[in-house]
GUBA-492185 format. One record per atom (N, C-alpha, C): residue number from 1; residue in three letters; chain; atom name; x, y, z. Coordinates in steps of 0.1 Angstrom, whole numbers, plus 2048, in hexadecimal, padded with zeros to 3 digits. Last residue first. Example, Ala and Ser with C-alpha at 12.3 -4.5 7.8 and 13.67 -1.06 7.14 Angstrom:
BEGIN
- 2, SER, A, N, 880, 7EA, 847 $
- 2, SER, A, CA, 889, 7F5, 847 $
- 2, SER, A, C, 881, 800, 84F $
- 1, ALA, A, N, 884, 7C7, 84E $
- 1, ALA, A, CA, 87B, 7D3, 84E $
- 1, ALA, A, C, 884, 7DF, 84E $
This chain:
BEGIN
- 147, UNK, A, N, 6F1, 3F4, 60A $
- 147, UNK, A, CA, 6E8, 3F5, 615 $
- 147, UNK, A, C, 6EE, 3EE, 621 $
- 146, UNK, A, N, 6FE, 408, 5EF $
- 146, UNK, A, CA, 700, 3FE, 5F9 $
- 146, UNK, A, C, 6F6, 3FF, 605 $
- 145, UNK, A, N, 6E6, 40F, 5D4 $
- 145, UNK, A, CA, 6F0, 414, 5DE $
- 145, UNK, A, C, 6F2, 409, 5E9 $
- 144, UNK, A, N, 6E6, 3FD, 5B6 $
- 144, UNK, A, CA, 6E0, 400, 5C3 $
- 144, UNK, A, C, 6EA, 405, 5CD $
- 143, UNK, A, N, 6E1, 3F5, 596 $
- 143, UNK, A, CA, 6E9, 3FD, 59F $
- 143, UNK, A, C, 6E1, 401, 5AB $
- 142, UNK, A, N, 6DA, 3D3, 58E $
- 142, UNK, A, CA, 6D6, 3E0, 590 $
- 142, UNK, A, C, 6E0, 3E8, 599 $
- 141, UNK, A, N, 6F0, 3C0, 578 $
- 141, UNK, A, CA, 6E9, 3C2, 585 $
- 141, UNK, A, C, 6E5, 3D0, 587 $
- 140, UNK, A, N, 6EF, 3B1, 55A $
- 140, UNK, A, CA, 6F1, 3BE, 560 $
- 140, UNK, A, C, 6E9, 3BF, 56D $
- 139, UNK, A, N, 700, 397, 54E $
- 139, UNK, A, CA, 6F4, 39A, 556 $
- 139, UNK, A, C, 6F7, 3A7, 55D $
- 138, UNK, A, N, 70C, 38D, 52F $
- 138, UNK, A, CA, 70E, 396, 53A $
- 138, UNK, A, C, 701, 399, 541 $
- 137, UNK, A, N, 717, 370, 51F $
- 137, UNK, A, CA, 70C, 377, 525 $
- 137, UNK, A, C, 711, 380, 530 $
- 136, UNK, A, N, 725, 362, 500 $
- 136, UNK, A, CA, 726, 367, 50E $
- 136, UNK, A, C, 71A, 370, 512 $
- 135, UNK, A, N, 70E, 34D, 4ED $
- 135, UNK, A, CA, 718, 357, 4EE $
- 135, UNK, A, C, 71A, 35B, 4FD $
- 134, UNK, A, N, 6F9, 33C, 4F1 $
- 134, UNK, A, CA, 704, 337, 4E9 $
- 134, UNK, A, C, 710, 341, 4EA $
- 133, UNK, A, N, 6E8, 337, 510 $
- 133, UNK, A, CA, 6EC, 33F, 505 $
- 133, UNK, A, C, 6F8, 33A, 4FE $
- 132, UNK, A, N, 6E1, 328, 527 $
- 132, UNK, A, CA, 6DF, 322, 51A $
- 132, UNK, A, C, 6E4, 32B, 50E $
- 131, UNK, A, N, 6E7, 334, 540 $
- 131, UNK, A, CA, 6E9, 326, 53F $
- 131, UNK, A, C, 6E8, 321, 530 $
- 130, UNK, A, N, 6E1, 34F, 53C $
- 130, UNK, A, CA, 6EE, 34C, 540 $
- 130, UNK, A, C, 6F1, 33D, 53E $
- 129, UNK, A, N, 6C6, 34D, 535 $
- 129, UNK, A, CA, 6CF, 351, 52B $
- 129, UNK, A, C, 6DE, 34D, 52F $
- 128, UNK, A, N, 6BB, 344, 54E $
- 128, UNK, A, CA, 6BA, 33C, 542 $
- 128, UNK, A, C, 6C4, 340, 537 $
- 127, UNK, A, N, 6C1, 35B, 55D $
- 127, UNK, A, CA, 6C7, 34E, 560 $
- 127, UNK, A, C, 6C6, 345, 554 $
- 126, UNK, A, N, 6B1, 36E, 550 $
- 126, UNK, A, CA, 6C0, 370, 550 $
- 126, UNK, A, C, 6C7, 363, 554 $
- 125, UNK, A, N, 698, 363, 555 $
- 125, UNK, A, CA, 69C, 365, 547 $
- 125, UNK, A, C, 6AB, 366, 547 $
- 124, UNK, A, N, 696, 363, 572 $
- 124, UNK, A, CA, 695, 356, 56A $
- 124, UNK, A, C, 69A, 358, 55C $
- 123, UNK, A, N, 6B0, 377, 581 $
- 123, UNK, A, CA, 6A3, 374, 57D $
- 123, UNK, A, C, 6A2, 368, 574 $
- 122, UNK, A, N, 6C8, 36C, 59A $
- 122, UNK, A, CA, 6C5, 371, 58D $
- 122, UNK, A, C, 6B6, 36E, 58A $
- 121, UNK, A, N, 6CD, 376, 5BD $
- 121, UNK, A, CA, 6C9, 36D, 5B2 $
- 121, UNK, A, C, 6C7, 373, 5A5 $
- 120, UNK, A, N, 6D1, 38A, 5CF $
- 120, UNK, A, CA, 6DC, 380, 5CD $
- 120, UNK, A, C, 6D9, 377, 5C1 $
- 119, UNK, A, N, 6B9, 396, 5D0 $
- 119, UNK, A, CA, 6C4, 39D, 5C9 $
- 119, UNK, A, C, 6D0, 394, 5C6 $
- 118, UNK, A, N, 6AA, 386, 5E1 $
- 118, UNK, A, CA, 6A8, 385, 5D2 $
- 118, UNK, A, C, 6B3, 38C, 5CA $
- 117, UNK, A, N, 6B2, 390, 5FA $
- 117, UNK, A, CA, 6B5, 382, 5F6 $
- 117, UNK, A, C, 6B5, 381, 5E7 $
- 116, UNK, A, N, 6A9, 3AB, 5F9 $
- 116, UNK, A, CA, 6B7, 3A8, 5FC $
- 116, UNK, A, C, 6BB, 39A, 5F8 $
- 115, UNK, A, N, 694, 3B4, 5DD $
- 115, UNK, A, CA, 697, 3B1, 5EB $
- 115, UNK, A, C, 6A5, 3AC, 5ED $
- 114, UNK, A, N, 698, 3A8, 5BE $
- 114, UNK, A, CA, 68D, 3AE, 5C6 $
- 114, UNK, A, C, 691, 3AA, 5D5 $
- 113, UNK, A, N, 6A7, 3AC, 59E $
- 113, UNK, A, CA, 6A9, 3A9, 5AC $
- 113, UNK, A, C, 69D, 3AF, 5B4 $
- 112, UNK, A, N, 6AA, 3A3, 580 $
- 112, UNK, A, CA, 69F, 3A8, 587 $
- 112, UNK, A, C, 6A0, 3A4, 596 $
- 111, UNK, A, N, 6C3, 3AD, 56A $
- 111, UNK, A, CA, 6C0, 3A4, 575 $
- 111, UNK, A, C, 6B5, 3AA, 57D $
- 110, UNK, A, N, 6C5, 3AF, 546 $
- 110, UNK, A, CA, 6C4, 3B4, 553 $
- 110, UNK, A, C, 6C1, 3AA, 55D $
- 109, UNK, A, N, 6DD, 3A3, 52D $
- 109, UNK, A, CA, 6D0, 3A3, 534 $
- 109, UNK, A, C, 6D0, 3AA, 541 $
- 108, UNK, A, N, 6EE, 39F, 510 $
- 108, UNK, A, CA, 6ED, 3A7, 51C $
- 108, UNK, A, C, 6DF, 3A7, 521 $
- 107, UNK, A, N, 704, 38C, 4FD $
- 107, UNK, A, CA, 6F6, 38D, 501 $
- 107, UNK, A, C, 6F6, 395, 50F $
- 106, UNK, A, N, 71B, 38D, 4E3 $
- 106, UNK, A, CA, 718, 38F, 4F1 $
- 106, UNK, A, C, 709, 391, 4F3 $
- 105, UNK, A, N, 71B, 386, 4C9 $
- 105, UNK, A, CA, 728, 385, 4CF $
- 105, UNK, A, C, 726, 387, 4DE $
- 104, UNK, A, N, 701, 373, 4B8 $
- 104, UNK, A, CA, 706, 37E, 4C0 $
- 104, UNK, A, C, 714, 37C, 4C5 $
- 103, UNK, A, N, 6F2, 35F, 4AE $
- 103, UNK, A, CA, 6F8, 367, 4A4 $
- 103, UNK, A, C, 6FF, 374, 4AB $
- 102, UNK, A, N, 6E8, 352, 4C4 $
- 102, UNK, A, CA, 6EF, 34A, 4BA $
- 102, UNK, A, C, 6F7, 352, 4B0 $
- 101, UNK, A, N, 6D8, 362, 4D2 $
- 101, UNK, A, CA, 6E6, 361, 4D7 $
- 101, UNK, A, C, 6EE, 359, 4CD $
- 100, UNK, A, N, 6BE, 35F, 4C9 $
- 100, UNK, A, CA, 6C6, 36A, 4C4 $
- 100, UNK, A, C, 6D4, 369, 4C7 $
- 99, UNK, A, N, 6B6, 349, 4D9 $
- 99, UNK, A, CA, 6B7, 347, 4CB $
- 99, UNK, A, C, 6C0, 352, 4C5 $
- 98, UNK, A, N, 6B7, 356, 4F2 $
- 98, UNK, A, CA, 6C0, 34A, 4F0 $
- 98, UNK, A, C, 6C2, 348, 4E1 $
- 97, UNK, A, N, 6A3, 368, 4EF $
- 97, UNK, A, CA, 6B0, 36D, 4F1 $
- 97, UNK, A, C, 6BA, 362, 4EE $
- 96, UNK, A, N, 68D, 357, 4EC $
- 96, UNK, A, CA, 690, 361, 4E2 $
- 96, UNK, A, C, 69E, 366, 4E3 $
- 95, UNK, A, N, 68C, 348, 504 $
- 95, UNK, A, CA, 68F, 342, 4F7 $
- 95, UNK, A, C, 693, 34C, 4EC $
- 94, UNK, A, N, 687, 35F, 516 $
- 94, UNK, A, CA, 693, 357, 517 $
- 94, UNK, A, C, 696, 350, 50A $
- 93, UNK, A, N, 66D, 36B, 50E $
- 93, UNK, A, CA, 67A, 372, 50D $
- 93, UNK, A, C, 686, 369, 50D $
- 92, UNK, A, N, 656, 35B, 4F8 $
- 92, UNK, A, CA, 65B, 35D, 506 $
- 92, UNK, A, C, 669, 362, 505 $
- 91, UNK, A, N, 64B, 371, 4DD $
- 91, UNK, A, CA, 652, 365, 4E2 $
- 91, UNK, A, C, 655, 366, 4F1 $
- 90, UNK, A, N, 649, 386, 4C4 $
- 90, UNK, A, CA, 640, 37F, 4CD $
- 90, UNK, A, C, 646, 372, 4D1 $
- 89, UNK, A, N, 662, 3A0, 4C2 $
- 89, UNK, A, CA, 65C, 393, 4BE $
- 89, UNK, A, C, 653, 38D, 4C9 $
- 88, UNK, A, N, 674, 3B9, 4B5 $
- 88, UNK, A, CA, 669, 3B6, 4BE $
- 88, UNK, A, C, 662, 3AA, 4BA $
- 87, UNK, A, N, 694, 3C6, 4B2 $
- 87, UNK, A, CA, 68B, 3BB, 4AE $
- 87, UNK, A, C, 681, 3B9, 4B9 $
- 86, UNK, A, N, 6AA, 3DF, 4A5 $
- 86, UNK, A, CA, 6A0, 3DA, 4AF $
- 86, UNK, A, C, 698, 3CF, 4A9 $
- 85, UNK, A, N, 6CB, 3EB, 4A4 $
- 85, UNK, A, CA, 6C1, 3E2, 49D $
- 85, UNK, A, C, 6B7, 3DE, 4A8 $
- 84, UNK, A, N, 6E3, 404, 4A0 $
- 84, UNK, A, CA, 6D8, 3FE, 4A8 $
- 84, UNK, A, C, 6CF, 3F7, 49F $
- 83, UNK, A, N, 703, 40E, 4A4 $
- 83, UNK, A, CA, 6FA, 409, 49A $
- 83, UNK, A, C, 6F0, 401, 4A2 $
- 82, UNK, A, N, 706, 42A, 4BB $
- 82, UNK, A, CA, 709, 41C, 4B8 $
- 82, UNK, A, C, 6FF, 418, 4AC $
- 81, UNK, A, N, 6FD, 441, 4C6 $
- 81, UNK, A, CA, 70B, 441, 4C1 $
- 81, UNK, A, C, 70F, 433, 4BE $
- 80, UNK, A, N, 6DD, 44E, 4BF $
- 80, UNK, A, CA, 6E5, 443, 4C5 $
- 80, UNK, A, C, 6F3, 444, 4BE $
- 79, UNK, A, N, 6CC, 468, 4C3 $
- 79, UNK, A, CA, 6D7, 465, 4BA $
- 79, UNK, A, C, 6E1, 45B, 4C0 $
- 78, UNK, A, N, 6B9, 46A, 4D7 $
- 78, UNK, A, CA, 6B5, 46A, 4C9 $
- 78, UNK, A, C, 6BF, 467, 4BF $
- 77, UNK, A, N, 6C2, 453, 4F2 $
- 77, UNK, A, CA, 6BE, 460, 4EC $
- 77, UNK, A, C, 6BA, 45F, 4DE $
- 76, UNK, A, N, 6C7, 43C, 4FF $
- 76, UNK, A, CA, 6D0, 440, 4F4 $
- 76, UNK, A, C, 6CD, 44E, 4EE $
- 75, UNK, A, N, 6B3, 43A, 513 $
- 75, UNK, A, CA, 6C1, 436, 516 $
- 75, UNK, A, C, 6CA, 43C, 50B $
- 74, UNK, A, N, 69B, 443, 508 $
- 74, UNK, A, CA, 69F, 447, 515 $
- 74, UNK, A, C, 6AE, 445, 518 $
- 73, UNK, A, N, 69B, 436, 4EF $
- 73, UNK, A, CA, 69C, 445, 4EF $
- 73, UNK, A, C, 6A0, 44A, 4FD $
- 72, UNK, A, N, 697, 41C, 4F8 $
- 72, UNK, A, CA, 6A3, 41F, 4F1 $
- 72, UNK, A, C, 6A5, 42E, 4F1 $
- 71, UNK, A, N, 67E, 41E, 505 $
- 71, UNK, A, CA, 68A, 41A, 50D $
- 71, UNK, A, C, 697, 41E, 505 $
- 70, UNK, A, N, 66F, 424, 4EE $
- 70, UNK, A, CA, 670, 42D, 4FA $
- 70, UNK, A, C, 67C, 42A, 502 $
- 69, UNK, A, N, 671, 40D, 4DF $
- 69, UNK, A, CA, 677, 41A, 4DA $
- 69, UNK, A, C, 678, 424, 4E5 $
- 68, UNK, A, N, 664, 3FB, 4F0 $
- 68, UNK, A, CA, 672, 3F9, 4EC $
- 68, UNK, A, C, 678, 406, 4E7 $
- 67, UNK, A, N, 64A, 406, 4F0 $
- 67, UNK, A, CA, 652, 405, 4FC $
- 67, UNK, A, C, 661, 403, 4FA $
- 66, UNK, A, N, 644, 402, 4D4 $
- 66, UNK, A, CA, 644, 40F, 4DA $
- 66, UNK, A, C, 64C, 410, 4E7 $
- 65, UNK, A, N, 645, 3E6, 4D2 $
- 65, UNK, A, CA, 64E, 3EE, 4CA $
- 65, UNK, A, C, 64F, 3FC, 4D0 $
- 64, UNK, A, N, 630, 3DF, 4E4 $
- 64, UNK, A, CA, 63E, 3DA, 4E7 $
- 64, UNK, A, C, 648, 3E3, 4DF $
- 63, UNK, A, N, 61B, 3E9, 4D5 $
- 63, UNK, A, CA, 61E, 3EE, 4E2 $
- 63, UNK, A, C, 62C, 3EB, 4E7 $
- 62, UNK, A, N, 61C, 3D9, 4BE $
- 62, UNK, A, CA, 61F, 3E7, 4BD $
- 62, UNK, A, C, 622, 3ED, 4CA $
- 61, UNK, A, N, 616, 3C0, 4CA $
- 61, UNK, A, CA, 623, 3C2, 4C3 $
- 61, UNK, A, C, 626, 3D1, 4C2 $
- 60, UNK, A, N, 5FC, 3C4, 4D4 $
- 60, UNK, A, CA, 607, 3C1, 4DE $
- 60, UNK, A, C, 615, 3C4, 4D7 $
- 59, UNK, A, N, 5E2, 3D3, 4CF $
- 59, UNK, A, CA, 5EE, 3D1, 4C6 $
- 59, UNK, A, C, 5FA, 3D0, 4CF $
- 58, UNK, A, N, 5C0, 3CA, 4D3 $
- 58, UNK, A, CA, 5CD, 3CD, 4D9 $
- 58, UNK, A, C, 5D9, 3CA, 4D0 $
- 57, UNK, A, N, 5A9, 3C0, 4C9 $
- 57, UNK, A, CA, 5AC, 3CF, 4C7 $
- 57, UNK, A, C, 5B9, 3D3, 4CE $
- 56, UNK, A, N, 5A9, 3A5, 4D0 $
- 56, UNK, A, CA, 5A9, 3A9, 4C2 $
- 56, UNK, A, C, 5AC, 3B8, 4BF $
- 55, UNK, A, N, 5A9, 397, 4E7 $
- 55, UNK, A, CA, 5B4, 3A1, 4E5 $
- 55, UNK, A, C, 5B4, 3A6, 4D7 $
- 54, UNK, A, N, 593, 389, 4FB $
- 54, UNK, A, CA, 594, 38E, 4EE $
- 54, UNK, A, C, 59E, 399, 4ED $
- 53, UNK, A, N, 59A, 36C, 50D $
- 53, UNK, A, CA, 599, 37A, 50E $
- 53, UNK, A, C, 59B, 37F, 4FF $
- 52, UNK, A, N, 58B, 34D, 519 $
- 52, UNK, A, CA, 592, 355, 50F $
- 52, UNK, A, C, 590, 364, 510 $
- 51, UNK, A, N, 58E, 343, 53C $
- 51, UNK, A, CA, 586, 346, 530 $
- 51, UNK, A, C, 58E, 34F, 526 $
- 50, UNK, A, N, 5A3, 33A, 54E $
- 50, UNK, A, CA, 595, 335, 54E $
- 50, UNK, A, C, 58D, 337, 542 $
- 49, UNK, A, N, 5B9, 353, 548 $
- 49, UNK, A, CA, 5B5, 34A, 553 $
- 49, UNK, A, C, 5A6, 346, 552 $
- 48, UNK, A, N, 5D4, 35A, 533 $
- 48, UNK, A, CA, 5C5, 359, 534 $
- 48, UNK, A, C, 5C2, 34F, 53F $
- 47, UNK, A, N, 5F0, 370, 532 $
- 47, UNK, A, CA, 5EA, 363, 535 $
- 47, UNK, A, C, 5DB, 365, 537 $
- 46, UNK, A, N, 5F7, 386, 516 $
- 46, UNK, A, CA, 5F4, 384, 524 $
- 46, UNK, A, C, 5EE, 376, 527 $
- 45, UNK, A, N, 60F, 37C, 4FE $
- 45, UNK, A, CA, 601, 37F, 501 $
- 45, UNK, A, C, 5FF, 37D, 510 $
- 44, UNK, A, N, 631, 388, 500 $
- 44, UNK, A, CA, 627, 37D, 500 $
- 44, UNK, A, C, 619, 383, 503 $
- 43, UNK, A, N, 64F, 394, 4F1 $
- 43, UNK, A, CA, 643, 396, 4F9 $
- 43, UNK, A, C, 63A, 38A, 4F7 $
- 42, UNK, A, N, 670, 3A1, 4F0 $
- 42, UNK, A, CA, 667, 395, 4EE $
- 42, UNK, A, C, 65B, 397, 4F7 $
- 41, UNK, A, N, 686, 3B5, 4E1 $
- 41, UNK, A, CA, 67A, 3B6, 4EB $
- 41, UNK, A, C, 671, 3AA, 4E7 $
- 40, UNK, A, N, 6A8, 3BC, 4DD $
- 40, UNK, A, CA, 69D, 3B3, 4DB $
- 40, UNK, A, C, 692, 3B4, 4E6 $
- 39, UNK, A, N, 6BF, 3CF, 4CC $
- 39, UNK, A, CA, 6B5, 3CF, 4D7 $
- 39, UNK, A, C, 6AA, 3C6, 4D4 $
- 38, UNK, A, N, 6DF, 3CD, 4C3 $
- 38, UNK, A, CA, 6D2, 3C8, 4C0 $
- 38, UNK, A, C, 6C9, 3C7, 4CC $
- 37, UNK, A, N, 6F9, 3E1, 4B9 $
- 37, UNK, A, CA, 6F0, 3DE, 4C5 $
- 37, UNK, A, C, 6E3, 3DA, 4C0 $
- 36, UNK, A, N, 718, 3D9, 4AB $
- 36, UNK, A, CA, 70A, 3DC, 4A9 $
- 36, UNK, A, C, 702, 3D8, 4B5 $
- 35, UNK, A, N, 737, 3E5, 4B9 $
- 35, UNK, A, CA, 72D, 3DB, 4B6 $
- 35, UNK, A, C, 720, 3E1, 4B2 $
- 34, UNK, A, N, 74B, 3F5, 4C2 $
- 34, UNK, A, CA, 747, 3F7, 4B4 $
- 34, UNK, A, C, 73D, 3EC, 4B0 $
- 33, UNK, A, N, 752, 3F5, 4DD $
- 33, UNK, A, CA, 757, 3EB, 4D4 $
- 33, UNK, A, C, 754, 3EC, 4C5 $
- 32, UNK, A, N, 745, 40B, 4E8 $
- 32, UNK, A, CA, 753, 409, 4EB $
- 32, UNK, A, C, 759, 3FF, 4E1 $
- 31, UNK, A, N, 72A, 407, 4E0 $
- 31, UNK, A, CA, 731, 413, 4DC $
- 31, UNK, A, C, 740, 411, 4DD $
- 30, UNK, A, N, 725, 3EF, 4ED $
- 30, UNK, A, CA, 724, 3F0, 4DE $
- 30, UNK, A, C, 72C, 3FC, 4D9 $
- 29, UNK, A, N, 727, 3F8, 507 $
- 29, UNK, A, CA, 730, 3ED, 502 $
- 29, UNK, A, C, 730, 3ED, 4F3 $
- 28, UNK, A, N, 711, 40A, 508 $
- 28, UNK, A, CA, 71F, 40E, 50B $
- 28, UNK, A, C, 729, 404, 505 $
- 27, UNK, A, N, 6FC, 3F8, 503 $
- 27, UNK, A, CA, 6FF, 403, 4FA $
- 27, UNK, A, C, 70D, 409, 4FB $
- 26, UNK, A, N, 6FD, 3E7, 519 $
- 26, UNK, A, CA, 700, 3E2, 50C $
- 26, UNK, A, C, 703, 3ED, 502 $
- 25, UNK, A, N, 6F6, 3FA, 52E $
- 25, UNK, A, CA, 703, 3F3, 52E $
- 25, UNK, A, C, 707, 3EE, 520 $
- 24, UNK, A, N, 6DC, 401, 526 $
- 24, UNK, A, CA, 6E7, 40B, 527 $
- 24, UNK, A, C, 6F5, 405, 527 $
- 23, UNK, A, N, 6D0, 3E8, 526 $
- 23, UNK, A, CA, 6D1, 3EF, 51A $
- 23, UNK, A, C, 6DC, 3FA, 51B $
- 22, UNK, A, N, 6D1, 3E3, 542 $
- 22, UNK, A, CA, 6D8, 3DA, 538 $
- 22, UNK, A, C, 6DA, 3E1, 52B $
- 21, UNK, A, N, 6C1, 3F7, 54C $
- 21, UNK, A, CA, 6CF, 3F7, 550 $
- 21, UNK, A, C, 6D7, 3EE, 546 $
- 20, UNK, A, N, 6A9, 3EF, 540 $
- 20, UNK, A, CA, 6AF, 3FC, 53C $
- 20, UNK, A, C, 6BD, 3FD, 540 $
- 19, UNK, A, N, 6A5, 3D7, 54D $
- 19, UNK, A, CA, 6A8, 3D6, 53F $
- 19, UNK, A, C, 6AD, 3E4, 53A $
- 18, UNK, A, N, 6A0, 3E2, 567 $
- 18, UNK, A, CA, 6AB, 3D9, 565 $
- 18, UNK, A, C, 6AF, 3D8, 556 $
- 17, UNK, A, N, 688, 3F0, 563 $
- 17, UNK, A, CA, 694, 3F7, 566 $
- 17, UNK, A, C, 6A1, 3EF, 564 $
- 16, UNK, A, N, 676, 3E2, 546 $
- 16, UNK, A, CA, 67A, 3E3, 554 $
- 16, UNK, A, C, 686, 3EB, 556 $
- 15, UNK, A, N, 672, 3DD, 52B $
- 15, UNK, A, CA, 66C, 3E9, 532 $
- 15, UNK, A, C, 66F, 3EB, 540 $
- 14, UNK, A, N, 681, 3C9, 522 $
- 14, UNK, A, CA, 674, 3C6, 525 $
- 14, UNK, A, C, 66C, 3D2, 52B $
- 13, UNK, A, N, 69C, 3BF, 50D $
- 13, UNK, A, CA, 695, 3C9, 514 $
- 13, UNK, A, C, 687, 3C5, 516 $
- 12, UNK, A, N, 6BC, 3B0, 508 $
- 12, UNK, A, CA, 6AD, 3AE, 50A $
- 12, UNK, A, C, 6A7, 3B9, 512 $
- 11, UNK, A, N, 6D5, 3B6, 4F0 $
- 11, UNK, A, CA, 6D0, 3B9, 4FD $
- 11, UNK, A, C, 6C0, 3B7, 4FD $
- 10, UNK, A, N, 6F1, 3AB, 4DF $
- 10, UNK, A, CA, 6E3, 3AA, 4E0 $
- 10, UNK, A, C, 6DF, 3AE, 4EE $
- 9, UNK, A, N, 70A, 3B6, 4CA $
- 9, UNK, A, CA, 706, 3B5, 4D8 $
- 9, UNK, A, C, 6F7, 3B5, 4D9 $
- 8, UNK, A, N, 71E, 3AB, 4B0 $
- 8, UNK, A, CA, 710, 3AE, 4B4 $
- 8, UNK, A, C, 70F, 3AC, 4C3 $
- 7, UNK, A, N, 735, 3B3, 497 $
- 7, UNK, A, CA, 733, 3AF, 4A4 $
- 7, UNK, A, C, 725, 3B4, 4A9 $
- 6, UNK, A, N, 735, 3C0, 47F $
- 6, UNK, A, CA, 732, 3B1, 47E $
- 6, UNK, A, C, 730, 3AC, 48C $
- 5, UNK, A, N, 726, 3E0, 47C $
- 5, UNK, A, CA, 730, 3D7, 482 $
- 5, UNK, A, C, 72C, 3C8, 480 $
- 4, UNK, A, N, 721, 3F9, 466 $
- 4, UNK, A, CA, 71B, 3EE, 46C $
- 4, UNK, A, C, 726, 3E4, 470 $
- 3, UNK, A, N, 724, 41C, 469 $
- 3, UNK, A, CA, 72A, 410, 465 $
- 3, UNK, A, C, 724, 404, 46D $
- 2, UNK, A, N, 718, 432, 475 $
- 2, UNK, A, CA, 712, 42D, 469 $
- 2, UNK, A, C, 718, 41F, 465 $
- 1, UNK, A, N, 70D, 43E, 494 $
- 1, UNK, A, CA, 718, 437, 48D $
- 1, UNK, A, C, 712, 430, 481 $
């Protein structure tokens, strides 16, 4: 799609299955509504325990970009049917998505459920977004067969 929409749907991706489901949902919604799909990947340096670690030869930003492009290719293929924008930033994910929600019409995030009890709960990032985003939020639950 070549026309740029003024409506923006933001989706947070982190390489997980839950974020892939969120990307799939957001892409379909963007296609149906003619919105621009903005894919955001926020990353942080790994934690250090007790002594400094030399990360000088690691390119975390580039690795995050590659993983984001792989997720997009997996979900949308090589010819996305939506106007697509990507942003990879060094930041904790929840604040990055909250900041981005100020210029969005919709924010889409995945839910990380683990086990029967945890499936009833939202992940910390999705919960933070639901509580603090400036625009409406959709939390995409994983597709699981009934148990």
